[in-house]
ROROFI-295515 format. One record per residue (C-alpha): x, y, z. Coordinates in steps of 0.1 Angstrom, whole numbers, plus 5000, padded with zeros to 4 digits. Example, Ala and Ser with C-alpha at 12.3 -4.5 7.8 and 13.67 -1.06 7.14 Angstrom:
ROROFI-295515
512349555078 513749895071 
This chain:
ROROFI-295515
178164335718 181764385721 185064265706 185964055729 182363905740 181263605717 177463465713 177763045711 175162905696 172662835729 171963185724 174463325755 176863555755 180063485769 183663685775 184763445795 188863275778 188562835777 191762905752 194263125747 197463105729 199863405724 202363435698 202863095701 205562895667 206362615664 210062445647 210462085636 213562125628 214462375595 209862415590 208262595609 204762445610 203262725635 204363095632 203363355655 199763235661 197963455683 194063265696 191963295712 189063055722 185763205749 184462895771 181462755755 182562845722 182162535695 185162655679 186962565647 190162525628 189162495591 192162475565 194162175541 196161895547 199962105563 198262395571 199462375605 195762275624 196461975643 199762035655 197562375664 195662125687 199061895695 199862195711 197062295731 196461975741 200161965752 201161635726 203861905711 205462155728 206162495716 209562645698 208362995718 205063105730 202663115755 199362895760 196362925785 193862735791 190862905819 193463145822 195862975834 199662935817 200162545807 202362655783 205262305800 202062145814 202161765804 198561665792 197361445816 197461785839 195761955811 191861995822 191061965784 189961545762 191361495728 188861285702 191161115679 189461025643 190660695650 188760615685 191960455704 189260205724 189759925737 188559615720 189259355754 186959575772 182959695770 181560035757 181560065795 184460035808 185460185780 183960465791 185360455825 189160355823 190160705825 187660695859 189460395867 192160485864 191760825888 190560545918 187260675914 184560475933 182760215912 179660345921 180260635912 182060595876 179460345865 176660635871 178660885853 180060585820 176460595818 175360915824 177860975792 176460695774 173360955777 174361155764 175661065733 172560855731 174160485740 171960405764 171559955762 175059955747 177259955775 177759595780 178759605743 182259505731 183759795703 183559505676 179959485682 179459885671 179660045635 181460395634 179360675643 178760445676 182360365682 182760765676 179760835701 181360585724 183960805716 183061065726 181460995760 184560865772 186361215763 183761375782 183061185813 185961295831 183861645824 186761865806 187062215808 187262235770 187261865745 189761865717 188161725683 191461595655 188761555630 186761285643 184861225616 187061145586 186560755586 182460795582 180560825548 178661155543 175961035552 177160915592 178761225590 175961445581 173861275614 176561325636 177561685632 174261725647 175061515670 178361695686 176461995682 173161865704 175961765731 178162105729 174862295730 173761975759 177061995779 178262405776 181862205775 184062395754 184862255719 187762355696 187762175661 190162055636 189161975604 189961995567 186362005555 184162335548 180362285556 181662075584 183262435602 180162585589 177762415602 178862325634 180962585650 180062935664 183163055648 185762935629 189663025629 190462945584 194662825592 197562845561 201062775559 200962795601 199063135599 195363235611 194463435575 190363515592 188863405619 185263455625 181263345630 180063135602 178463405579 180763645582 183663475566 182063315541 179763595534 182863875535 186163625534 189363825543 191563735518 191963595484 192963215500 189863235523 187463255494 188662995477 189262795504 185662785521 182962715496 183262765464 183363065445 184163265418 187963495416 187863745392 191963925390 193764165370 191964185334 189463965346 187764155374 187464425344 186264315320 183564085337 183364345374 183864645356 187164805382 191064675385 191864445415 190264125431 187164005433 184663765449 181663625435 179363355448 178263045421 174463075439 174463365437 174563455398 171263375380 170763215349 168863395324 167863445281 170963555271 172263945267 174264155255 177164345265 176764705270 180164865263 181864835232 185664815228 187365105224 189165245192 193065285215 193964955211 196365055241 193665105266 191964955296 190064675285 186464705281 183664535306 182364185292 178864275319 176664555318 175264765342 171664875354 169765125368 169264825392 172464775402 172864435388 175164335362 174464135332 176863895308 176263665287 178363325280 177962965263 177762715288 180862435286 180262145312 176562045336 177161885367 174061765382 174361735417 171361595435 169761935455 171862135432 173962155394 176462385386 177062525353 180662615341 179962945318 182563095289 182763455293 183363605250 186663685263 188163335281 187163405314 184963125331 182863145359 181162925381 177362895387 175162685416 171162685412 168462545430 167262175413 163862365421 163962735409 163862745378 165762785346 166062925310 165362725280 169062835271 170762655301 171562315282 175762235275 176562495248 173862685248 174763045250 173063195286 172963545302 173663555337 173163875360 174763895398 174264235421 177064515419 177264455455 178264075457 181364145442 183364215465 186864255471 189264095485 193164125491 195363905467 
């Protein structure tokens, strides 16, 4: 598969472009919210813009939707220049976090609203509204009012309303942010299924790493108005391009400077994912302190013949979080490592608060990242 091809979660491979941004910049007064961003979203992809609050991800989505005009750059939808095209003339619909449903209308009327405004015949708009409701599993809810629905049901109505006009691109502005955890996870599954069924390109904005990793074909990590890394979820998680990506996407142990030398055995900046570290019985560090105090600090972790590194530390915190337990381990020179262990796994007896414990990881799991 070439760099211009993308394999979607449906298993198909596409090279056609749904959304393209070329050197897009957006200034609000003296504040640069988006800084010369280049981005390509392939047709049929579930693509996520992931970043913290204030990173510029929502501004990017609003630029694609046409709610904001770029200060500079070019925006294309399906190969057409829409940089100055108003929102109502773009083949893209937006689903908002607050649903934006009309309370005085029934579910069916809300879903069919865009078709009504366009003058679509009643029989056709009702048929298409019911088809959209079936897609989001709301058969039998057509006559209800929004006030009679749960939060998840209202979100599905908003999704059906956006789908009824069969847009080329569906823009999702943190649509699950107002839902509780269980409902949010349920809706993640449903959104994936709807995207897979319809084949519509989904462009999602979220600050939730799990949400992006779970649903996306590809992710763009956004920071300070720029894209730090773009790639499939596994690639972004397993091989982050920068220290920011390593720390923001999931949980990691970032080791810099002397800490990297002591723990990894090499200078630089390294990332070790907490789930890659095993807890063992205490081990003795293999390196002895140098006689010359000006020499490079010794490695706390010893290298074994099988390519694993080992170190002994002390448990300073234990957090039980349902399916897994998070351990914080203090190493002899003050560095700390976080370790995640599934609760189904057996633990050494020393895995207790203030207990001395051994840590072990494969050398290749400590990978360098640019600072």
